[in-house]
C-alpha positions as CSV (number, residue, x, y, z in Angstrom):
1,M,-7.5,-24.2,10.9
2,A,-8.4,-20.6,10.1
3,E,-9.9,-19.7,6.7
4,I,-8.8,-16.9,4.4
5,V,-12.2,-15.7,3.2
6,L,-10.8,-12.7,1.2
7,G,-7.6,-11.5,-0.5
8,M,-7.7,-7.8,-1.5
9,A,-5.0,-5.3,-2.8
10,L,-5.5,-1.7,-3.6
11,S,-3.5,1.5,-4.2
12,H,-3.5,4.4,-1.7
13,G,-2.5,7.9,-2.3
14,P,-3.4,11.5,-2.0
15,M,-5.0,11.8,-5.5
16,L,-7.7,9.3,-4.4
17,S,-8.8,11.7,-1.7
18,T,-8.1,15.0,-3.5
19,P,-10.8,16.4,-6.0
20,P,-9.3,16.2,-9.4
21,A,-9.4,19.9,-10.1
22,M,-6.9,20.1,-7.2
23,W,-4.4,17.7,-8.5
24,E,-2.4,20.6,-9.8
25,L,-1.3,21.3,-6.2
26,R,1.0,18.2,-6.5
27,A,1.9,19.0,-10.1
28,G,3.8,22.0,-9.0
29,A,6.0,20.0,-6.7
30,D,6.6,17.5,-9.5
31,R,7.9,20.2,-11.8
32,A,10.3,21.3,-9.0
33,N,11.6,17.7,-8.2
34,K,15.1,17.0,-9.4
35,H,14.8,13.3,-8.7
36,H,12.0,11.4,-10.4
37,W,12.7,7.7,-10.4
38,Y,11.6,6.0,-13.7
39,R,12.9,2.5,-14.7
40,G,15.8,2.5,-12.2
41,R,17.1,6.0,-13.1
42,S,16.8,9.3,-11.5
43,Y,15.5,12.3,-13.7
44,A,15.0,16.0,-13.2
45,Y,11.6,17.1,-14.4
46,A,12.7,18.6,-17.6
47,A,14.8,15.5,-18.5
48,L,11.9,13.1,-17.7
49,A,9.6,15.3,-20.0
50,A,12.2,14.9,-22.8
51,E,12.4,11.2,-22.3
52,R,8.8,10.4,-22.7
53,R,5.8,11.4,-25.0
54,S,3.5,14.3,-23.7
55,F,0.8,13.3,-21.4
56,E,-0.9,16.8,-21.6
57,K,-4.3,15.1,-22.8
58,D,-4.2,12.5,-20.2
59,A,-3.5,15.2,-17.4
60,S,-6.4,17.4,-18.6
61,L,-9.2,18.2,-16.2
62,E,-11.7,16.2,-18.2
63,E,-9.4,13.0,-18.0
64,R,-8.7,13.7,-14.4
65,T,-12.3,13.8,-13.5
66,R,-13.1,10.6,-15.4
67,R,-10.3,8.7,-14.0
68,H,-10.9,9.9,-10.4
69,A,-14.6,8.7,-10.8
70,A,-13.3,5.3,-12.1
71,C,-11.1,4.9,-8.9
72,Q,-13.9,5.8,-6.7
73,S,-16.1,3.1,-8.4
74,A,-13.4,0.4,-7.8
75,L,-13.0,1.5,-4.3
76,G,-16.7,1.1,-3.7
77,E,-16.5,-2.4,-5.3
78,L,-13.9,-3.4,-3.0
79,T,-15.7,-1.9,0.1
80,R,-18.7,-3.9,-0.7
81,R,-16.9,-7.1,-1.1
82,F,-15.0,-6.5,2.2
83,A,-18.4,-6.3,4.0
84,E,-19.8,-9.2,2.3
85,A,-16.8,-11.4,3.4
86,R,-17.6,-10.7,7.1
87,P,-14.0,-11.4,8.3
88,D,-13.4,-11.6,12.0
89,L,-9.7,-10.9,11.7
90,V,-7.8,-8.7,9.2
91,I,-4.1,-8.8,8.3
92,V,-2.9,-5.7,6.4
93,V,0.5,-5.6,4.6
94,G,1.8,-2.0,4.0
95,N,4.8,0.3,4.3
96,D,5.9,3.2,6.3
97,Q,7.7,6.1,4.7
98,L,9.8,7.2,7.7
99,E,6.6,8.4,9.3
100,V,6.7,6.2,12.3
101,F,9.8,4.1,12.1
102,K,13.0,6.0,11.6
103,H,16.7,5.1,10.9
104,D,17.3,4.6,14.6
105,L,15.1,1.4,14.3
106,L,13.9,0.4,10.9
107,P,13.2,-3.5,10.6
108,G,12.7,-5.1,7.2
109,I,9.5,-6.8,8.6
110,T,7.5,-5.7,11.6
111,V,4.4,-7.5,13.0
112,Y,2.3,-5.1,15.1
113,A,0.9,-6.9,18.1
114,G,-0.7,-4.0,20.2
115,E,-4.0,-4.0,21.9
116,A,-5.1,-0.8,20.0
117,I,-4.2,0.9,16.6
118,E,-4.3,4.6,17.0
119,N,-5.2,6.7,14.0
120,I,-4.1,10.1,15.2
121,P,-4.7,13.4,13.1
122,L,-1.6,15.5,12.4
123,S,-1.1,18.7,14.4
124,E,-1.4,22.0,12.6
125,E,2.3,22.3,12.8
126,Q,2.9,18.9,11.3
127,R,0.4,19.7,8.5
128,A,2.1,22.9,7.6
129,K,5.4,20.9,7.0
130,L,3.8,18.6,4.5
131,P,4.6,19.0,0.8
132,P,2.1,20.8,-1.4
133,G,-1.2,18.8,-2.2
134,I,-0.6,16.3,0.7
135,A,-2.7,18.0,3.7
136,I,-5.9,18.3,1.6
137,A,-6.0,14.5,1.4
138,E,-5.4,13.9,5.1
139,E,-8.9,13.0,5.8
140,G,-8.7,10.1,3.4
141,H,-6.7,8.0,5.8
142,C,-7.5,9.6,9.2
143,P,-10.8,11.0,10.4
144,P,-10.8,14.5,11.7
145,G,-11.3,13.5,15.4
146,G,-9.0,10.5,15.1
147,A,-9.9,6.9,15.8
148,V,-8.7,3.8,17.7
149,Y,-9.1,0.4,16.1
150,P,-8.8,-2.9,17.9
151,G,-5.6,-4.9,17.6
152,A,-5.2,-8.6,17.8
153,P,-2.3,-9.2,20.1
154,R,-2.7,-13.0,20.7
155,E,-3.2,-13.8,17.1
156,A,-0.3,-11.4,16.2
157,E,2.1,-13.3,18.5
158,L,1.0,-16.6,17.1
159,V,1.6,-15.4,13.4
160,L,4.9,-14.1,14.6
161,R,5.9,-17.4,16.1
162,L,4.8,-19.4,13.0
163,L,6.7,-17.0,10.8
164,V,9.9,-17.4,12.9
165,E,9.5,-21.3,12.6
166,Q,9.7,-20.6,8.8
167,H,12.9,-18.6,9.1
168,F,11.4,-15.1,9.0
169,D,12.9,-13.4,11.9
170,A,10.4,-10.5,12.0
171,A,10.3,-7.7,14.6
172,Q,7.4,-7.3,17.0
173,S,5.9,-4.0,18.1
174,V,3.2,-3.5,20.7
175,R,3.1,0.3,20.3
176,L,4.1,2.6,17.6
177,P,7.2,4.8,18.3
178,K,6.5,8.4,19.2
179,G,8.6,11.5,19.2
180,P,8.7,15.0,17.9
181,D,10.2,13.8,14.6
182,R,7.5,11.4,13.7
183,Q,3.8,10.8,13.2
184,H,1.9,9.7,16.3
185,G,-0.4,7.0,14.8
186,I,-0.8,4.4,12.1
187,P,0.8,5.5,8.7
188,H,-1.3,6.4,5.8
189,A,-0.7,3.1,3.9
190,F,-2.8,1.4,6.7
191,G,-5.0,4.4,7.5
192,F,-6.5,4.5,3.9
193,L,-7.8,1.0,4.2
194,Y,-9.2,1.4,7.7
195,R,-11.0,4.7,6.6
196,N,-12.3,3.5,3.0
197,T,-12.3,-0.3,2.8
198,M,-13.2,-1.0,6.5
199,R,-15.2,2.4,7.0
200,D,-13.4,3.1,10.3
201,A,-15.2,0.1,11.9
202,P,-12.6,-2.8,11.3
203,P,-12.5,-6.1,13.1
204,P,-9.4,-6.7,15.1
205,S,-6.5,-6.5,12.8
206,I,-2.8,-7.1,12.5
207,P,-0.8,-4.5,10.6
208,I,2.4,-5.9,9.1
209,F,5.0,-3.3,8.2
210,L,7.1,-4.2,5.2
211,N,10.0,-1.8,4.6
212,V,9.9,-1.7,0.8
213,G,11.3,1.7,0.0
214,V,13.8,2.8,2.7
215,P,17.5,1.7,2.2
216,P,19.5,-0.3,3.0
217,N,17.4,-3.3,4.3
218,Q,14.4,-3.5,1.9
219,P,13.3,-7.0,1.4
220,T,13.9,-8.4,-2.2
221,L,11.1,-9.3,-4.6
222,R,11.8,-13.0,-3.9
223,R,11.8,-12.4,-0.2
224,C,8.4,-10.7,-0.4
225,L,6.9,-13.6,-2.3
226,D,8.5,-16.1,0.2
227,L,7.0,-14.1,3.1
228,G,3.5,-14.6,1.4
229,K,4.0,-18.3,1.4
230,A,5.0,-18.3,5.1
231,L,2.1,-16.0,6.0
232,E,-0.4,-18.3,4.3
233,L,0.9,-21.3,6.5
234,A,0.9,-19.1,9.5
235,I,-2.8,-18.1,9.0
236,A,-3.6,-21.8,8.6
237,G,-2.2,-22.1,12.1
238,L,-4.6,-19.8,13.7
239,P,-7.6,-21.2,15.7
240,A,-10.1,-23.1,13.7
241,G,-13.3,-21.1,12.7
242,R,-11.4,-17.7,12.3
243,R,-12.4,-15.9,9.2
244,V,-9.3,-13.9,8.0
245,A,-9.1,-11.2,5.4
246,L,-5.6,-10.6,4.1
247,L,-5.1,-7.0,2.5
248,A,-2.4,-5.2,0.9
249,S,-1.9,-1.4,0.4
250,G,0.3,0.5,-2.0
251,G,1.4,1.0,-5.6
252,L,1.5,1.0,-8.4
253,T,4.1,3.1,-10.2
254,H,4.6,6.5,-8.9
255,F,5.4,9.2,-9.0
256,V,6.1,8.7,-12.6
257,V,3.3,6.5,-14.2
258,D,4.6,3.6,-16.3
259,E,1.6,2.0,-17.8
260,E,3.6,-0.6,-19.6
261,F,5.4,-1.8,-16.4
262,D,2.2,-1.7,-14.4
263,R,0.3,-3.9,-16.9
264,R,3.3,-6.2,-17.0
265,V,3.2,-6.7,-13.2
266,L,-0.6,-7.0,-13.1
267,Q,-0.6,-9.7,-15.8
268,A,2.0,-11.8,-13.9
269,M,0.0,-11.3,-10.7
270,Q,-3.3,-12.5,-12.6
271,A,-1.3,-15.5,-13.9
272,G,0.1,-16.3,-10.6
273,D,3.6,-16.3,-12.2
274,L,5.7,-15.9,-9.0
275,D,8.9,-16.6,-11.0
276,A,8.0,-13.8,-13.4
277,L,7.5,-11.4,-10.5
278,A,10.7,-12.4,-8.7
279,G,12.6,-12.0,-12.0
280,L,11.8,-8.3,-12.4
281,D,14.5,-5.7,-12.2
282,E,15.0,-4.7,-8.6
283,S,16.2,-1.3,-9.6
284,W,12.9,-0.4,-11.1
285,F,11.4,-0.7,-7.6
286,T,12.9,2.6,-6.5
287,G,11.1,5.5,-4.9
288,N,7.4,5.1,-4.3
289,T,7.0,2.5,-7.0
290,A,8.5,0.1,-4.4
291,E,5.0,-0.2,-2.8
292,I,4.2,-2.8,-5.4
293,K,6.2,-5.1,-3.2
294,S,3.5,-4.8,-0.6
295,W,1.2,-6.7,-2.9
296,L,3.7,-9.6,-3.4
297,P,3.0,-11.5,-0.1
298,L,-0.7,-11.4,-0.8
299,V,-0.1,-12.6,-4.3
300,A,2.1,-15.6,-3.1
301,A,-0.4,-16.5,-0.3
302,M,-3.4,-16.4,-2.6
303,Q,-1.5,-18.6,-5.2
304,A,-0.9,-21.1,-2.3
305,Q,-4.6,-21.2,-1.6
306,G,-5.4,-21.9,-5.3
307,K,-7.3,-18.5,-5.7
308,R,-7.0,-16.3,-8.8
309,M,-6.8,-12.5,-9.0
310,R,-9.7,-10.5,-10.3
311,L,-8.7,-7.1,-11.4
312,V,-11.5,-4.6,-10.7
313,D,-9.7,-1.8,-12.5
314,Y,-6.4,-0.3,-13.4
315,V,-6.5,3.5,-13.7
316,P,-3.4,5.6,-14.7
317,C,-3.9,8.9,-13.2
318,Y,-1.8,11.7,-14.6
319,R,-1.2,15.3,-13.3
320,T,1.5,16.6,-15.6
321,E,2.5,16.5,-19.3
322,A,5.7,14.4,-18.2
323,G,3.4,11.6,-17.0
324,T,3.8,12.2,-13.2
325,G,1.0,10.9,-11.1
326,Q,0.1,7.4,-9.9
327,G,-1.0,4.1,-11.4
328,M,-4.0,3.0,-9.4
329,A,-5.1,-0.6,-9.2
330,F,-7.7,-2.4,-7.3
331,A,-8.0,-6.2,-7.1
332,Y,-9.4,-9.2,-5.1
333,W,-8.8,-12.9,-5.1
334,E,-11.4,-15.7,-5.3
């Protein structure tokens, strides 16, 4: 049977690849946004600011600089641990935000089984259409000239068959959909890990797309945890001698940072309390905060392995006085 030599989960997001002095580019968009999701409700910016305490000090340039540096330190720690683990196969769980998969075909779970994984830079026309503060961070998940990473089609098909045996009727994709209305390459949730954690030189890998944020077919919290249990058994069914790294990308709360909720989720993950995670309010996993669900298969798989989560750091990164930004977390299991 194969061996899981590393479990690792980390946030991704433009703020990690943007100089802190330029986080203000996204702050302007936040103030114009009329639909900020916070604890299951949608708020216009003024209403959000009135609902919460002022985060003006947390969003100061001094604090932004300090917290950005803490994130880079944590990323460096995870990159080092990935290199030391020496996996020969990587499975990455992440989401797609209508970048590649659209409403014409939007599976809840998709296992990518292609020979190659393309990371393709956006065209100038596509970059021009991005919201403020996004284009500057593009190189954080896609090299300027693009890249092609090795897939693992045989292993992906075996994982898929073993998941189906456990009643997970996941979709299979051997190429990413292309068209004028979508990105031509692996989405940023995956690209960030290929660029940073794996330094654009990954072993063969299997991306698993988990539709955590696009209605109406998002997997529930319990379903995400059950997927992790099934995935752990599927990995065990891979050929003996394989060294597998299981990675998750996304979260935590954003674009409204909720430190109390983030710490509650992290505490349950560290304790391996799957029932506590399954019992959280589904309505709070709305908007981009839904990316926390991408961590749950990893949490359950590692719990089945008897491994404990080690939190490298949790860094709430603010960019406005209303507390918009992103809760950044970096963890591994041993």
